[in-house]
C-alpha positions in Angstrom: 4.2 23.3 -1.2 2.1 20.3 -2.1 1.9 17.5 0.5 2.6 14.2 -1.2 2.5 10.9 0.6 3.9 7.6 -0.7 2.1 4.4 0.2 4.6 1.7 -0.5 3.8 -2.0 -0.6 3.5 -5.2 -2.7 -0.3 -4.9 -2.7 -0.5 -8.5 -3.8 -3.5 -8.2 -3.8 -4.8 -4.7 -2.9 -7.3 -5.2 -0.2 -10.2 -3.2 1.3 -7.8 -2.3 4.2 -5.4 -0.7 1.7 -8.3 1.2 0.1 -9.3 2.5 3.5 -5.8 3.7 4.2 -5.6 5.6 0.9 -9.0 7.2 1.3 -8.2 8.3 4.9 -4.8 9.7 3.8 -6.5 11.9 1.2 -7.9 13.9 4.0 -4.4 14.9 5.1 -2.4 14.9 1.8 -2.8 16.7 -1.5 -1.7 13.6 -3.3 -1.2 9.9 -2.4 1.1 7.8 -4.5 0.4 4.1 -4.3 3.9 2.7 -4.9 4.0 -0.9 -5.9 7.4 -2.3 -4.8 9.1 -4.8 -7.0 10.6 -7.7 -5.1 12.1 -10.2 -7.5 12.7 -12.8 -4.7 9.0 -12.9 -3.9 6.5 -15.2 -5.8 3.8 -13.0 -7.1 0.1 -13.8 -6.7 -0.8 -11.1 -9.3 1.7 -9.9 -11.9 3.0 -6.3 -11.6 1.2 -5.3 -14.8 -2.1 -6.7 -13.5 -1.7 -5.0 -10.2 -1.0 -1.6 -11.8 -3.9 -2.0 -14.2 -6.3 -3.0 -11.4 -5.3 -0.4 -8.9 -5.4 2.3 -11.6 -8.9 1.3 -12.5 -9.8 1.3 -8.8 -8.8 4.9 -8.5 -9.7 6.1 -12.0 -12.1 8.7 -10.6 -9.7 10.0 -8.0 -7.2 12.4 -9.6 -5.3 12.8 -6.4 -4.1 9.2 -6.4 -1.3 8.0 -8.6 0.1 4.5 -9.1 3.8 4.0 -9.6 6.2 1.1 -9.4 9.6 1.1 -7.9 12.5 -1.0 -6.7 15.2 -0.2 -4.2 15.0 1.7 -1.0 11.8 3.6 -0.2 13.8 6.4 1.5 15.9 6.9 -1.7 12.8 6.8 -3.9 11.2 9.5 -1.8 14.4 11.6 -1.9 14.7 11.3 -5.6 11.0 12.3 -6.1 10.7 15.1 -3.5 8.3 13.1 -1.3 8.5 13.8 2.4 5.8 11.5 3.8 5.4 7.7 3.8 2.1 6.3 5.0 1.7 2.8 6.4 -1.1 0.8 7.8 -0.9 -0.9 11.2 -3.2 -3.8 12.2 -1.8 -4.8 15.6 1.2 -4.4 18.0 3.4 -6.6 15.8 2.8 -4.4 12.8 3.5 -1.4 14.9 6.9 -2.6 16.1 7.8 -3.6 12.5 6.7 -0.3 11.1 8.4 1.7 13.8 11.8 0.0 12.9 11.3 0.7 9.2 10.3 4.3 9.9 13.4 4.8 12.0 15.7 3.3 9.3 14.0 5.5 6.7 14.6 8.6 8.8 18.3 7.7 9.2 18.5 7.3 5.4 16.5 10.4 4.6 16.2 13.0 7.4 13.3 14.8 5.6 11.1 11.7 5.5 8.3 11.4 8.0 6.2 8.3 8.4 2.5 8.6 9.2 0.9 5.4 10.6 -2.8 4.7 10.1 -4.4 2.2 12.4 -6.7 -0.2 10.6 -10.4 0.2 11.0 -11.4 -2.6 13.3 -13.5 -4.2 10.6 -10.3 -4.6 8.5 -7.8 -5.4 11.2 -7.6 -9.1 10.3 -7.3 -8.6 6.6 -3.9 -8.9 4.9 -2.8 -9.7 1.4 -1.2 -13.0 2.6 -4.5 -14.0 4.3 -6.4 -13.2 1.1 -3.9 -15.4 -0.9 -4.3 -18.2 1.6 -8.1 -18.2 1.5 -8.1 -18.0 -2.3 -5.7 -21.0 -2.5 -8.3 -23.1 -0.8 -11.1 -21.8 -3.1 -12.5 -19.6 -0.3 -14.6 -16.6 -0.9 -12.5 -13.4 -0.9 -15.0 -10.9 -2.1 -15.3 -9.2 1.3 -11.6 -8.8 1.5 -10.8 -7.0 -1.8 -12.6 -4.3 -3.7 -14.8 -5.6 -6.6 -12.5 -4.1 -9.2 -9.5 -5.9 -7.8 -11.5 -9.2 -7.6 -12.3 -8.9 -11.3 -8.6 -9.0 -12.0 -8.0 -12.0 -9.7 -10.6 -14.2 -11.4 
């Protein structure tokens, strides 16, 4: 049986930290699905179409990575698509506690679902999509925080 992992998030924008998590997950899983969650109550920095296009281009040479969009519960999406693993990144203790709660709820909703946490590489520990958006809003340089392909879609 193929080991498929779902990497859910808003990825607004997709950062070098996200890229690191996907690349590391490929050593454990046969396929990684980057699942862009749709949250209509959240103001988007990048449109869903642009995010999909940019992330697809980023992984165009990696056949084991797929990009999908979804709305609703992650646990239900995984159950509907025969996915048994969710991967998440953790930067600090606050992230860990938050992700632990989500993993526990997902497990209650879908007993087959296992969450695998990846601790951020230290060089990426301070990078978040919200931080990138904040720096960008003040015309700050974000090229070290996002892959060049993603940067191309932001400008």
